[in-house]
C-alpha positions in Angstrom: 30.0 -24.5 -18.4 30.9 -26.2 -15.1 32.2 -24.3 -12.1 35.9 -24.2 -11.7 35.8 -24.5 -7.9 33.8 -23.4 -4.9 34.3 -20.6 -2.5 34.7 -20.9 1.3 30.8 -20.9 1.7 30.4 -23.7 -0.8 29.1 -21.5 -3.7 30.1 -22.6 -7.2 32.7 -20.3 -8.7 32.7 -19.6 -12.5 36.0 -18.1 -13.7 36.2 -16.0 -16.8 39.2 -14.3 -18.3 37.3 -11.0 -18.8 34.4 -9.3 -17.1 32.2 -9.4 -20.2 31.6 -11.6 -23.2 29.4 -14.3 -21.6 25.7 -15.0 -20.9 24.0 -15.5 -17.5 21.5 -18.3 -17.4 19.0 -18.9 -14.6 16.8 -22.0 -14.4 14.0 -22.9 -12.0 11.5 -25.7 -11.3 8.3 -26.1 -9.4 8.9 -26.1 -5.6 7.0 -27.5 -2.7 3.8 -25.8 -3.9 4.0 -27.8 -7.2 3.3 -24.5 -9.1 5.3 -23.4 -12.1 7.8 -20.7 -11.7 6.5 -17.2 -12.6 7.7 -15.6 -15.8 7.7 -11.9 -15.1 11.2 -10.6 -16.0 10.6 -7.0 -14.9 7.8 -5.6 -12.9 8.6 -2.2 -11.4 6.9 0.6 -9.7 9.2 3.5 -8.5 6.9 4.1 -5.5 6.3 0.5 -4.4 9.3 -1.7 -3.4 7.0 -4.7 -3.2 6.5 -4.7 -6.9 9.1 -7.2 -8.2 9.8 -9.6 -11.0 9.4 -13.4 -10.5 13.1 -14.1 -11.2 14.8 -12.0 -8.6 18.6 -11.6 -9.1 21.1 -9.3 -7.4 24.8 -8.9 -7.4 26.9 -7.8 -4.4 29.0 -5.4 -6.5 28.2 -2.8 -9.1 28.2 -4.1 -12.7 29.4 -1.7 -15.4 28.9 1.9 -14.1 26.4 0.7 -11.5 23.7 3.0 -12.9 20.6 3.3 -10.8 18.4 3.8 -14.0 16.1 0.9 -14.6 16.3 -0.9 -17.9 19.1 1.2 -19.4 20.1 -1.9 -21.4 19.9 -0.4 -24.8 19.9 -0.9 -27.7 20.7 2.8 -27.9 22.6 4.9 -25.4 22.7 5.7 -22.6 23.7 2.1 -21.7 24.2 1.5 -18.0 25.0 -1.2 -15.6 23.3 -2.5 -12.5 23.9 -1.3 -8.9 25.2 -3.8 -6.4 23.4 -4.8 -3.2 25.9 -5.4 -0.5 25.3 -7.2 1.7 23.0 -9.3 -0.5 19.4 -8.9 0.7 16.0 -9.2 -0.7 14.6 -6.7 1.8 10.9 -6.2 0.9 10.9 -2.6 2.1 13.9 -1.5 -0.1 13.2 0.3 -3.3 16.9 0.1 -4.2 16.7 -3.7 -4.1 13.5 -3.8 -6.1 15.0 -1.5 -8.7 18.2 -3.5 -9.0 16.2 -6.7 -9.5 14.0 -5.1 -12.2 17.1 -3.6 -13.9 18.6 -7.1 -14.0 15.3 -8.5 -15.3 15.2 -6.2 -18.3 18.4 -7.8 -19.5 16.9 -11.4 -19.7 14.7 -13.2 -22.2 12.3 -16.0 -21.2 13.9 -19.0 -23.0 11.6 -21.7 -21.5 10.2 -22.7 -24.9 13.4 -22.2 -26.8 16.4 -22.8 -24.5 19.6 -20.9 -25.1 21.9 -23.6 -23.8 23.2 -26.8 -25.4 23.0 -30.3 -23.9 25.9 -32.7 -24.0 24.6 -33.9 -27.3 24.6 -30.4 -28.7 20.9 -30.0 -28.8 19.1 -27.0 -27.3 17.9 -27.8 -23.8 18.0 -26.9 -20.1 21.2 -27.1 -18.2 19.6 -29.1 -15.4 17.3 -31.9 -16.5 14.7 -31.3 -13.8 14.2 -27.6 -14.4 11.1 -26.3 -16.3 11.9 -22.6 -16.8 14.9 -20.8 -18.2 15.9 -17.2 -18.5 19.1 -16.1 -20.4 20.6 -12.7 -20.8 19.2 -11.3 -24.0 22.6 -10.8 -25.4 26.2 -11.4 -24.4 27.1 -9.2 -21.6 29.1 -6.2 -22.8 31.0 -3.4 -21.2 27.8 -1.9 -19.9 27.5 -4.9 -17.5 31.3 -5.4 -17.0 32.0 -7.5 -13.9 34.9 -6.0 -11.9 38.1 -7.9 -11.1 37.7 -10.2 -8.2 34.7 -12.2 -6.9 31.1 -11.0 -7.5 28.4 -12.9 -5.8 25.1 -13.4 -7.7 22.1 -14.3 -5.6 18.8 -15.4 -7.2 15.5 -16.5 -5.9 12.4 -17.3 -7.9 8.7 -16.7 -7.2 6.1 -19.3 -8.3 2.8 -18.7 -10.0 1.1 -18.4 -6.5 3.7 -15.9 -5.2 5.7 -18.3 -3.1 9.4 -17.5 -3.0 11.9 -20.3 -3.4 15.2 -20.6 -1.6 18.0 -18.3 -2.7 20.9 -19.8 -4.7 24.3 -18.2 -5.2 27.2 -18.4 -7.6 30.4 -16.5 -7.8 31.7 -14.9 -11.0 35.5 -14.6 -10.7 37.4 -12.2 -12.9 41.3 -12.0 -12.6 
């Protein structure tokens, strides 16, 4: 899916008719260190905010009920959402930020060896031809992760195999 427009800050905007019923896909490639992106989806310690996943994603608004429980993604109840971090920050001293990233991470699968997206020729492959790692939400986002009406900013950064953090990237999910 291509972005429908960009916001005032130049972030790509993806518009959906409803706040659920779609996948989130995040891809990465080796950075200036030439090391592969790390593949830890979730890596939590409730007493150490420095323990974080390699793919680090946050939203600026609560998704679903904004539950602060980590990995309440199911398959059985209680199903919960993910708390928003506003303003978006990857503050290394914040347990709330680490918990939100780990909660997001529980909802993804590593699809690097078996991409979840289709190329223009309808073969499975990466969205961007120069990426080497792909994570996709494990299932279509349901009501437990319902995006609220309006614009929700998703910010992601990725840590490589040596622990180097890449530059953050942002997209906007727009729901009428």
